[in-house]
Backbone as a chain_set.jsonl record, in Angstrom:
{"seq": "MARERKFTNPELFKATKLLLIGDGYDSFTFSKLASMMEVSRGSIYKYYENKDELISAFLVYEMNRFLQDFNELDKSGDFKTQLFLVIDFIFSHSEIHQILEIINQIPKKSNNPYLSNQTRLKTYYVEMYKQFQIIIEQGKKEKVIKNHLSNAIILGMIFQTIAIPNHFGIPQDQWIASIKEILSEGMFTKD", "coords": {"N": [[72.726, 88.421, 155.892], [74.183, 89.374, 152.828], [74.853, 92.684, 151.769], [73.339, 94.722, 149.213], [75.359, 95.959, 146.753], [77.059, 97.952, 144.404], [79.337, 96.846, 141.893], [82.279, 96.704, 139.898], [83.11, 95.237, 136.696], [85.945, 94.653, 136.53], [86.497, 94.4, 139.325], [84.842, 92.23, 139.989], [85.96, 90.283, 138.297], [88.537, 90.128, 139.332], [88.1, 88.967, 141.851], [86.937, 86.599, 140.959], [89.106, 85.446, 139.643], [90.878, 85.011, 141.81], [89.412, 83.093, 143.27], [89.15, 81.005, 141.362], [91.839, 80.302, 140.844], [92.65, 79.651, 143.403], [90.749, 77.714, 144.358], [89.877, 76.238, 142.172], [88.053, 75.237, 139.194], [85.851, 73.406, 139.588], [85.116, 73.801, 142.278], [84.269, 76.371, 142.353], [81.797, 78.723, 143.129], [78.868, 80.833, 142.97], [78.048, 81.574, 145.487], [80.4, 81.484, 147.089], [81.851, 83.432, 145.737], [80.219, 85.707, 146.046], [80.321, 85.975, 148.825], [83.057, 86.508, 149.192], [83.205, 88.979, 147.926], [81.504, 90.434, 149.418], [78.808, 90.855, 148.719], [75.434, 90.241, 147.589], [74.335, 87.058, 146.287], [72.402, 87.373, 144.376], [73.001, 89.854, 143.256], [75.119, 89.244, 141.606], [73.926, 87.445, 139.874], [72.356, 89.199, 138.461], [73.912, 90.034, 136.396], [75.161, 87.801, 135.284], [74.089, 84.695, 134.138], [74.865, 82.137, 134.978], [77.587, 80.219, 136.468], [79.33, 79.346, 134.443], [78.931, 81.125, 132.362], [79.835, 83.493, 133.562], [82.526, 82.742, 134.163], [83.521, 82.224, 131.607], [83.32, 84.801, 130.52], [85.111, 86.105, 132.195], [87.483, 84.765, 131.435], [87.753, 85.647, 128.795], [88.217, 88.349, 129.299], [90.675, 88.187, 130.744], [92.395, 86.956, 128.837], [92.335, 88.898, 126.849], [93.538, 91.058, 128.211], [96.073, 89.913, 128.643], [97.019, 89.622, 125.995], [96.983, 92.312, 125.194], [98.9, 93.409, 126.952], [101.115, 91.948, 126.067], [101.335, 92.835, 123.421], [102.165, 95.42, 123.852], [104.808, 95.247, 124.497], [108.236, 95.957, 123.741], [109.379, 94.484, 121.064], [111.701, 94.454, 119.629], [114.952, 93.589, 118.376], [117.293, 90.812, 118.489], [116.697, 87.227, 118.153], [117.311, 85.862, 120.605], [117.153, 87.904, 122.511], [114.428, 88.505, 122.252], [113.322, 86.006, 122.971], [114.064, 85.832, 125.675], [112.668, 88.014, 126.625], [110.044, 87.123, 126.195], [109.987, 84.913, 127.949], [110.373, 86.204, 130.44], [108.047, 87.738, 130.379], [106.039, 85.748, 130.375], [106.469, 84.593, 132.889], [105.873, 86.795, 134.456], [103.208, 86.861, 134.097], [102.19, 84.544, 135.236], [99.867, 83.208, 135.99], [98.476, 82.72, 133.697], [98.841, 80.219, 132.641], [97.329, 78.514, 134.337], [94.873, 79.664, 133.846], [94.469, 79.144, 131.134], [94.126, 76.402, 131.309], [91.65, 76.232, 132.543], [89.877, 76.935, 130.561], [89.406, 74.589, 129.122], [87.932, 73.128, 130.94], [85.365, 74.046, 131.145], [82.089, 73.104, 130.567], [80.627, 72.385, 127.369], [78.139, 74.446, 126.208], [74.997, 75.879, 125.123], [74.08, 78.54, 125.367], [73.759, 81.94, 124.32], [75.544, 84.136, 125.275], [77.611, 82.598, 126.382], [78.487, 81.001, 124.185], [79.364, 83.025, 122.484], [81.476, 84.049, 124.021], [83.14, 81.787, 124.052], [83.852, 81.623, 121.364], [85.282, 84.03, 121.085], [87.374, 83.461, 122.865], [88.678, 81.357, 121.545], [89.604, 82.76, 119.326], [91.36, 84.612, 120.562], [93.185, 82.816, 121.641], [94.322, 81.65, 119.343], [95.433, 83.977, 118.271], [97.312, 84.587, 120.259], [99.135, 82.426, 120.0], [99.979, 82.877, 117.371], [101.385, 85.268, 117.645], [103.541, 84.411, 119.245], [104.63, 82.499, 117.582], [105.734, 84.009, 115.541], [108.021, 84.999, 116.72], [109.432, 82.606, 117.142], [109.791, 81.832, 114.477], [111.517, 83.877, 113.691], [113.785, 83.11, 115.107], [114.397, 80.79, 113.702], [114.98, 81.869, 111.188], [117.235, 83.337, 111.835], [118.867, 81.28, 112.214], [119.328, 80.124, 114.71], [117.631, 78.412, 115.842], [116.825, 75.1, 115.162], [115.577, 74.265, 112.007], [113.943, 72.018, 111.502], [112.583, 71.479, 113.833], [109.458, 71.42, 115.437], [107.297, 74.206, 115.636], [105.158, 74.171, 117.418], [105.975, 72.374, 119.418], [108.209, 73.688, 120.443], [107.01, 76.079, 121.39], [105.274, 74.937, 123.255], [107.105, 73.879, 125.094], [108.298, 76.245, 126.035], [106.065, 77.541, 127.219], [105.374, 75.623, 129.135], [107.35, 75.857, 131.019], [106.499, 77.463, 133.062], [104.977, 75.79, 134.603], [106.731, 74.1, 135.882], [107.545, 72.743, 138.922], [108.985, 74.417, 141.692], [110.449, 72.959, 143.842], [112.64, 73.152, 145.527], [112.872, 75.718, 146.355], [114.326, 77.676, 144.952], [115.561, 80.934, 144.382], [113.465, 83.223, 142.598], [114.542, 84.865, 140.479], [116.937, 83.533, 139.904], [115.911, 81.06, 139.211], [114.427, 81.655, 136.864], [116.539, 82.59, 135.258], [117.995, 80.236, 134.966], [116.189, 78.66, 133.526], [116.048, 80.167, 131.171], [118.671, 79.826, 130.284], [118.796, 77.032, 129.864], [116.835, 76.715, 127.874], [117.911, 78.312, 125.825], [120.582, 77.522, 125.48], [120.821, 74.866, 126.053], [121.357, 71.924, 128.166], [123.698, 70.563, 128.251], [127.255, 70.495, 128.608], [129.827, 72.151, 126.702], [131.945, 70.519, 126.16]], "CA": [[72.636, 88.501, 154.434], [75.08, 90.357, 152.231], [74.153, 93.874, 151.307], [73.426, 95.04, 147.792], [76.288, 97.033, 146.421], [77.501, 97.886, 143.014], [80.735, 96.465, 141.695], [82.691, 96.786, 138.498], [83.582, 93.963, 136.138], [87.3, 94.336, 136.999], [86.424, 93.909, 140.708], [84.256, 90.899, 139.928], [86.921, 89.378, 137.667], [89.658, 89.934, 140.258], [87.649, 87.978, 142.831], [86.76, 85.351, 140.208], [90.459, 84.911, 139.422], [91.377, 84.493, 143.091], [88.697, 81.845, 143.586], [89.486, 79.953, 140.394], [93.214, 79.856, 141.048], [92.735, 79.053, 144.734], [89.864, 76.569, 144.59], [89.644, 75.481, 140.95], [86.778, 75.391, 138.497], [84.774, 72.602, 140.169], [84.712, 74.328, 143.583], [83.835, 77.76, 142.196], [80.347, 78.951, 143.22], [78.448, 82.215, 143.161], [77.99, 81.814, 146.936], [81.753, 81.831, 147.531], [82.218, 84.698, 145.111], [79.444, 86.759, 146.709], [80.882, 86.128, 150.167], [84.355, 87.17, 149.066], [83.009, 90.371, 147.505], [80.551, 91.021, 150.353], [77.593, 91.23, 147.995], [74.486, 89.136, 147.529], [74.427, 86.243, 145.072], [71.483, 87.964, 143.404], [73.638, 90.96, 142.528], [75.937, 88.642, 140.549], [72.989, 86.883, 138.904], [71.829, 90.278, 137.616], [74.811, 90.217, 135.257], [75.551, 86.52, 134.705], [73.072, 83.668, 134.358], [75.437, 80.995, 135.694], [79.034, 80.324, 136.666], [80.052, 79.16, 133.184], [78.857, 82.386, 131.622], [80.75, 84.411, 134.248], [83.914, 82.305, 134.002], [83.938, 82.435, 130.21], [83.52, 86.248, 130.366], [86.37, 86.384, 132.886], [88.579, 84.256, 130.61], [87.894, 86.595, 127.678], [88.832, 89.544, 129.893], [92.074, 87.874, 131.057], [93.148, 86.744, 127.6], [92.438, 90.202, 126.204], [94.575, 91.793, 128.95], [97.349, 89.258, 128.374], [97.437, 89.988, 124.637], [97.288, 93.751, 125.168], [100.205, 93.592, 127.6], [102.151, 91.391, 125.196], [101.473, 93.707, 122.245], [102.824, 96.662, 124.261], [106.237, 95.001, 124.689], [109.158, 96.3, 122.658], [109.867, 93.192, 120.584], [112.815, 94.615, 118.701], [116.152, 92.874, 118.798], [117.495, 89.485, 117.934], [115.84, 86.18, 118.695], [117.6, 85.563, 122.017], [116.573, 89.013, 123.27], [112.978, 88.326, 122.251], [113.008, 84.809, 123.75], [114.175, 86.174, 127.096], [111.549, 88.911, 126.885], [108.849, 86.273, 126.281], [110.054, 84.138, 129.188], [110.088, 87.145, 131.533], [106.632, 88.093, 130.275], [105.233, 84.601, 130.8], [106.58, 84.46, 134.345], [105.163, 87.917, 135.09], [101.786, 86.54, 133.931], [102.249, 83.1, 135.451], [98.535, 82.621, 136.135], [97.89, 82.424, 132.382], [98.883, 78.76, 132.472], [96.144, 77.981, 135.01], [93.696, 80.206, 133.173], [94.283, 78.387, 129.896], [93.615, 75.082, 131.689], [90.234, 76.384, 132.898], [89.111, 76.994, 129.316], [89.01, 73.231, 128.746], [87.077, 72.536, 131.967], [83.99, 74.549, 131.034], [81.286, 72.246, 129.678], [80.095, 73.044, 126.177], [76.715, 74.762, 126.35], [74.491, 76.545, 123.926], [73.5, 79.876, 125.519], [74.432, 82.893, 123.436], [76.742, 84.786, 125.821], [78.659, 81.594, 126.551], [79.019, 80.671, 122.857], [80.095, 84.201, 122.02], [82.735, 84.082, 124.767], [83.971, 80.673, 123.585], [84.372, 82.022, 120.05], [86.311, 85.035, 121.332], [88.516, 82.795, 123.488], [89.413, 80.643, 120.495], [90.275, 83.787, 118.537], [92.48, 85.098, 121.359], [94.147, 81.715, 121.769], [95.018, 81.595, 118.055], [96.223, 85.205, 118.165], [98.444, 84.458, 121.16], [100.122, 81.533, 119.402], [100.548, 83.53, 116.184], [102.38, 86.233, 118.128], [104.723, 83.688, 119.703], [105.236, 81.814, 116.44], [106.531, 85.0, 114.815], [109.325, 85.033, 117.383], [110.095, 81.33, 116.837], [110.217, 81.91, 113.071], [112.698, 84.731, 113.64], [114.897, 82.265, 115.549], [114.745, 79.89, 112.598], [115.619, 82.688, 110.151], [118.569, 83.681, 112.319], [119.568, 79.993, 112.29], [119.654, 79.754, 116.088], [116.715, 77.296, 116.12], [116.843, 74.122, 114.071], [114.373, 74.393, 111.187], [113.084, 70.839, 111.51], [111.826, 71.388, 115.081], [108.087, 71.928, 115.361], [106.983, 75.415, 116.407], [104.234, 73.813, 118.501], [106.748, 71.763, 120.502], [109.026, 74.754, 121.045], [106.109, 76.931, 122.167], [104.819, 74.155, 124.406], [108.193, 73.819, 126.078], [108.439, 77.569, 126.649], [104.925, 77.774, 128.106], [105.351, 74.672, 130.25], [108.325, 76.205, 132.053], [105.757, 78.048, 134.178], [104.403, 74.713, 135.419], [107.762, 73.315, 136.559], [107.508, 73.086, 140.355], [110.237, 74.835, 142.314], [110.408, 72.27, 145.135], [113.802, 73.472, 146.354], [112.806, 77.118, 146.747], [115.356, 78.479, 144.288], [115.053, 82.301, 144.171], [112.773, 83.388, 141.309], [115.42, 85.376, 139.42], [117.858, 82.456, 139.558], [115.06, 80.052, 138.561], [114.141, 82.115, 135.501], [117.814, 82.623, 134.535], [118.338, 78.844, 134.617], [115.276, 78.248, 132.456], [116.512, 80.846, 129.956], [119.911, 79.189, 129.835], [118.497, 75.69, 129.329], [116.11, 76.861, 126.6], [118.716, 78.943, 124.768], [121.887, 76.895, 125.27], [120.778, 73.444, 126.385], [121.868, 71.59, 129.485], [124.984, 69.866, 128.118], [128.436, 71.336, 128.505], [130.345, 72.201, 125.335], [133.051, 69.536, 126.022]], "C": [[73.53, 89.618, 153.92], [74.277, 91.528, 151.693], [74.304, 94.029, 149.795], [74.439, 96.157, 147.624], [76.709, 96.849, 144.987], [78.97, 97.485, 142.983], [81.022, 96.56, 140.209], [83.09, 95.395, 138.012], [85.019, 93.666, 136.56], [87.329, 93.828, 138.45], [85.892, 92.475, 140.745], [85.251, 89.894, 139.354], [88.144, 89.127, 138.554], [89.293, 88.875, 141.298], [87.46, 86.611, 142.174], [88.111, 84.672, 140.013], [91.012, 84.294, 140.702], [90.717, 83.168, 143.452], [89.074, 80.711, 142.646], [90.896, 79.414, 140.613], [93.348, 79.146, 142.397], [91.97, 77.756, 144.891], [89.646, 75.695, 143.364], [88.231, 75.664, 140.419], [85.631, 74.671, 139.219], [84.262, 73.155, 141.493], [84.196, 75.763, 143.519], [82.319, 77.836, 142.278], [80.062, 80.447, 143.35], [78.38, 82.547, 144.647], [79.362, 82.227, 147.468], [82.17, 83.191, 146.993], [81.514, 85.864, 145.802], [79.984, 87.033, 148.111], [82.208, 86.877, 150.122], [84.195, 88.655, 148.76], [82.089, 91.142, 148.446], [79.359, 91.637, 149.635], [76.638, 90.04, 148.042], [74.707, 88.335, 146.248], [73.564, 86.847, 143.976], [72.099, 89.096, 142.617], [74.549, 90.428, 141.421], [75.035, 88.075, 139.457], [72.34, 87.958, 138.027], [72.637, 90.406, 136.327], [75.155, 88.916, 134.536], [74.557, 85.44, 135.127], [73.594, 82.492, 135.18], [76.955, 81.138, 135.751], [79.806, 80.179, 135.356], [80.043, 80.421, 132.336], [79.819, 83.407, 132.233], [82.202, 84.021, 133.994], [84.384, 82.5, 132.564], [84.146, 83.921, 129.936], [84.832, 86.674, 131.031], [87.562, 85.948, 132.029], [88.825, 85.155, 129.402], [88.619, 87.848, 128.161], [90.324, 89.313, 130.134], [92.919, 87.701, 129.796], [93.342, 88.059, 126.851], [93.527, 91.04, 126.882], [95.961, 91.225, 128.662], [97.882, 89.677, 127.006], [97.77, 91.48, 124.529], [98.645, 94.029, 125.794], [101.331, 93.084, 126.707], [102.394, 92.3, 123.987], [102.173, 95.019, 122.578], [104.33, 96.487, 124.478], [107.032, 95.475, 123.48], [109.816, 95.004, 122.207], [110.964, 93.356, 119.528], [114.011, 93.837, 119.238], [116.217, 91.491, 118.187], [116.618, 88.454, 118.647], [116.068, 85.942, 120.177], [117.025, 86.656, 122.916], [115.063, 88.845, 123.378], [112.558, 87.101, 123.063], [113.039, 85.128, 125.237], [113.047, 87.117, 127.514], [110.257, 88.107, 127.067], [108.848, 85.477, 127.579], [109.761, 85.031, 130.396], [108.604, 87.501, 131.56], [105.746, 86.964, 130.784], [105.29, 84.439, 132.315], [105.906, 85.619, 135.074], [103.652, 87.748, 134.983], [101.584, 85.036, 134.176], [100.878, 82.447, 135.61], [97.924, 82.223, 134.793], [97.875, 80.925, 132.125], [97.646, 78.129, 133.098], [94.867, 78.439, 134.316], [93.417, 79.447, 131.885], [93.754, 76.981, 130.177], [92.107, 75.139, 131.97], [89.36, 76.394, 131.652], [88.578, 75.61, 128.952], [88.078, 72.565, 129.751], [85.617, 72.964, 131.844], [83.216, 73.646, 130.085], [80.751, 73.044, 128.492], [78.584, 73.213, 126.341], [76.276, 75.587, 125.151], [73.892, 77.926, 124.176], [74.371, 80.9, 124.794], [75.639, 83.588, 124.043], [77.911, 83.803, 125.957], [79.294, 81.254, 125.209], [79.838, 81.823, 122.285], [81.451, 84.29, 122.709], [83.677, 82.976, 124.302], [84.609, 81.008, 122.239], [85.497, 83.039, 120.217], [87.555, 84.418, 121.951], [89.354, 82.054, 122.457], [90.204, 81.623, 119.637], [91.507, 84.319, 119.275], [93.59, 84.048, 121.459], [94.99, 81.604, 120.498], [95.929, 82.809, 117.905], [97.471, 85.124, 119.047], [99.526, 83.581, 120.532], [100.744, 82.115, 118.136], [101.654, 84.503, 116.59], [103.67, 85.528, 118.528], [105.411, 82.95, 118.551], [106.104, 82.758, 115.613], [107.944, 85.05, 115.406], [110.111, 83.754, 117.086], [110.607, 81.338, 115.395], [111.444, 82.808, 112.914], [113.93, 83.93, 114.064], [115.344, 81.301, 114.47], [115.437, 80.658, 111.47], [117.043, 83.071, 110.545], [119.449, 82.436, 112.471], [120.087, 79.669, 113.697], [118.706, 78.676, 116.612], [116.762, 76.382, 114.902], [115.516, 74.169, 113.334], [113.423, 73.207, 111.285], [112.263, 70.697, 112.796], [110.463, 72.064, 114.931], [107.92, 73.183, 116.22], [106.111, 75.093, 117.604], [104.99, 73.212, 119.682], [107.588, 72.829, 121.211], [108.159, 75.655, 121.916], [105.601, 76.217, 123.409], [105.872, 74.088, 125.491], [108.366, 75.162, 126.784], [107.308, 77.805, 127.641], [104.918, 76.835, 129.309], [106.391, 74.978, 131.314], [107.651, 76.83, 133.266], [105.305, 76.961, 135.144], [105.45, 73.868, 136.139], [107.761, 73.707, 138.037], [108.901, 73.404, 140.894], [110.269, 74.26, 143.733], [111.543, 72.679, 146.072], [113.875, 74.946, 146.746], [113.917, 77.986, 146.171], [114.791, 79.889, 144.078], [114.549, 82.488, 142.733], [113.7, 83.873, 140.2], [116.434, 84.326, 138.971], [117.127, 81.348, 138.804], [114.836, 80.418, 137.095], [115.422, 82.146, 134.669], [118.221, 81.213, 134.106], [117.455, 78.33, 133.492], [115.703, 78.886, 131.132], [117.753, 80.158, 129.399], [119.635, 77.819, 129.217], [117.795, 75.795, 127.985], [117.0, 77.418, 125.487], [120.022, 78.227, 124.481], [121.908, 75.391, 125.536], [121.372, 73.184, 127.755], [123.216, 70.878, 129.435], [126.128, 70.866, 128.037], [128.98, 71.252, 127.089], [131.445, 71.164, 125.107], [132.624, 68.294, 125.306]], "O": [[73.612, 90.686, 154.525], [73.152, 91.363, 151.22], [75.258, 93.54, 149.19], [74.361, 97.184, 148.298], [76.711, 95.745, 144.443], [79.731, 97.748, 143.914], [80.117, 96.502, 139.377], [83.369, 94.498, 138.807], [85.309, 92.526, 136.921], [88.101, 92.924, 138.769], [86.431, 91.62, 141.447], [85.373, 88.78, 139.863], [88.718, 88.038, 138.529], [90.095, 87.987, 141.589], [87.787, 85.583, 142.768], [88.238, 83.462, 140.198], [91.55, 83.187, 140.682], [91.387, 82.232, 143.889], [89.292, 79.582, 143.085], [91.115, 78.204, 140.571], [94.072, 78.157, 142.515], [92.472, 76.803, 145.487], [89.269, 74.531, 143.497], [87.344, 76.174, 141.103], [84.569, 75.253, 139.436], [83.082, 72.993, 141.804], [83.738, 76.305, 144.525], [81.624, 77.1, 141.577], [80.916, 81.219, 143.786], [78.629, 83.69, 145.031], [79.475, 83.203, 148.21], [82.768, 83.998, 147.705], [82.136, 86.882, 146.105], [80.089, 88.186, 148.53], [82.447, 87.777, 150.927], [84.947, 89.488, 149.267], [81.912, 92.351, 148.299], [78.959, 92.771, 149.902], [77.011, 88.956, 148.491], [75.203, 88.862, 145.252], [73.935, 86.841, 142.802], [71.771, 89.292, 141.447], [74.732, 91.095, 140.403], [75.329, 88.201, 138.268], [71.825, 87.644, 136.954], [72.116, 90.832, 135.297], [75.408, 88.915, 133.331], [74.232, 85.294, 136.305], [72.86, 81.916, 135.982], [77.53, 82.053, 135.163], [80.836, 80.829, 135.179], [81.029, 80.743, 131.674], [80.532, 84.103, 131.511], [83.021, 84.872, 133.648], [85.525, 82.899, 132.334], [85.059, 84.279, 129.191], [85.57, 87.501, 130.494], [88.543, 86.683, 131.913], [89.972, 85.397, 129.028], [89.53, 88.342, 127.497], [91.147, 90.152, 129.767], [94.024, 88.237, 129.701], [94.407, 88.298, 126.281], [94.346, 91.66, 126.203], [96.914, 91.978, 128.459], [99.05, 90.042, 126.871], [98.725, 91.86, 123.853], [99.446, 94.787, 125.247], [102.381, 93.718, 126.604], [103.539, 92.504, 123.583], [102.718, 95.668, 121.685], [105.05, 97.474, 124.626], [106.563, 95.403, 122.344], [110.705, 94.484, 122.883], [111.13, 92.509, 118.65], [114.059, 93.477, 120.414], [115.316, 91.062, 117.467], [115.904, 88.764, 119.6], [115.104, 85.831, 120.934], [116.467, 86.358, 123.972], [114.485, 89.018, 124.451], [111.551, 87.145, 123.769], [112.136, 84.735, 125.976], [112.535, 87.023, 128.629], [109.473, 88.376, 127.977], [107.815, 85.377, 128.241], [108.986, 84.652, 131.274], [107.985, 87.557, 132.623], [104.805, 87.203, 131.54], [104.269, 84.177, 132.951], [105.418, 85.444, 136.191], [102.899, 88.412, 135.694], [100.894, 84.357, 133.416], [100.745, 81.244, 135.386], [96.953, 81.466, 134.759], [96.975, 80.422, 131.454], [96.985, 77.304, 132.469], [93.9, 77.685, 134.215], [92.266, 79.141, 131.577], [93.012, 76.428, 129.366], [91.38, 74.193, 131.665], [88.226, 75.915, 131.684], [87.431, 75.475, 128.525], [87.487, 71.53, 129.441], [84.731, 72.306, 132.389], [83.624, 73.44, 128.942], [80.462, 74.235, 128.61], [77.856, 72.249, 126.579], [77.078, 75.942, 124.286], [73.24, 78.459, 123.278], [75.584, 80.725, 124.679], [76.686, 83.639, 123.396], [79.059, 84.149, 125.678], [80.52, 81.221, 125.102], [80.884, 81.607, 121.673], [82.46, 84.573, 122.063], [84.88, 83.201, 124.172], [85.78, 80.705, 122.011], [86.54, 82.929, 119.572], [88.672, 84.802, 121.607], [90.583, 82.111, 122.486], [91.344, 81.346, 119.263], [92.575, 84.461, 118.679], [94.776, 84.366, 121.372], [96.213, 81.48, 120.562], [97.07, 82.68, 117.461], [98.555, 85.539, 118.637], [100.701, 83.95, 120.53], [101.918, 81.869, 117.858], [102.715, 84.556, 115.966], [104.763, 85.985, 118.193], [106.632, 82.796, 118.549], [107.11, 82.333, 115.045], [108.931, 85.132, 114.676], [111.31, 83.807, 116.812], [111.727, 80.902, 115.127], [112.316, 82.526, 112.091], [114.993, 84.053, 113.456], [116.536, 81.023, 114.335], [116.38, 80.149, 110.864], [117.941, 83.124, 109.704], [120.627, 82.534, 112.815], [121.13, 79.036, 113.861], [118.931, 78.098, 117.676], [116.741, 76.842, 113.761], [114.454, 74.119, 113.953], [112.211, 73.381, 111.162], [111.343, 69.881, 112.848], [110.353, 73.149, 114.36], [108.343, 73.22, 117.376], [106.289, 75.663, 118.681], [104.673, 73.514, 120.832], [107.66, 72.854, 122.44], [108.524, 75.962, 123.051], [105.508, 76.81, 124.483], [105.563, 74.226, 126.674], [108.56, 75.204, 127.999], [107.552, 78.22, 128.774], [104.491, 77.229, 130.394], [106.329, 74.419, 132.409], [108.17, 76.74, 134.378], [105.255, 77.178, 136.354], [105.089, 72.999, 136.932], [107.954, 74.877, 138.366], [109.873, 72.721, 140.572], [110.13, 74.998, 144.708], [111.41, 72.561, 147.29], [114.83, 75.373, 147.395], [114.391, 78.917, 146.822], [113.651, 80.026, 143.636], [115.138, 81.973, 141.783], [113.652, 83.345, 139.089], [116.754, 84.241, 137.785], [117.671, 80.768, 137.864], [115.031, 79.594, 136.202], [115.402, 81.771, 133.496], [118.733, 81.022, 133.003], [117.935, 77.633, 132.598], [115.717, 78.222, 130.096], [117.866, 79.938, 128.194], [120.181, 77.49, 128.164], [118.115, 75.052, 127.057], [116.852, 77.031, 124.328], [120.533, 78.305, 123.364], [122.908, 74.725, 125.27], [121.836, 74.106, 128.427], [123.812, 70.618, 130.48], [125.985, 71.947, 127.467], [128.609, 70.342, 126.348], [131.843, 70.947, 123.962], [133.43, 67.384, 125.113]]}, "num_chains": 1, "name": "protein.A"}
């Protein structure tokens, strides 16, 4: 039997993240988490009633960290500079794509901590897109992005670059440079 030991929320969330990214939402259990952390399941249940409450708290924690890190970036400069900064940032936080997918997998429930976390997640999600839309709007003002293109489509394309599989093992820096070039200049030659 695992021994009782104290742990911090960051420690718990780090292990939660590893399990969720490695095994997925459906395979996540308190038993696996407790084993990974070398604690008893009961010690986790002292803080969280069920896996959905824990996972939603973890998602709030991750989204909050993501937004804090993004807000600390120096976002001065022209649109292309900011676009490249955003792409670098997204790739440095590449798990955010998987984390955002998990939000939709949690069944809707009615317990108070879970509902509170869901409300906060929606707020963070909206805040994240507002931050990125400001950059897209700057590109439109600078006339480097076509005004008729939807911000949602542009943002979706930028965020989905994380999910493109690198089947050929292209070095990460070359991979990101190619994505930046395609997003900023297109894939067609000028001829």
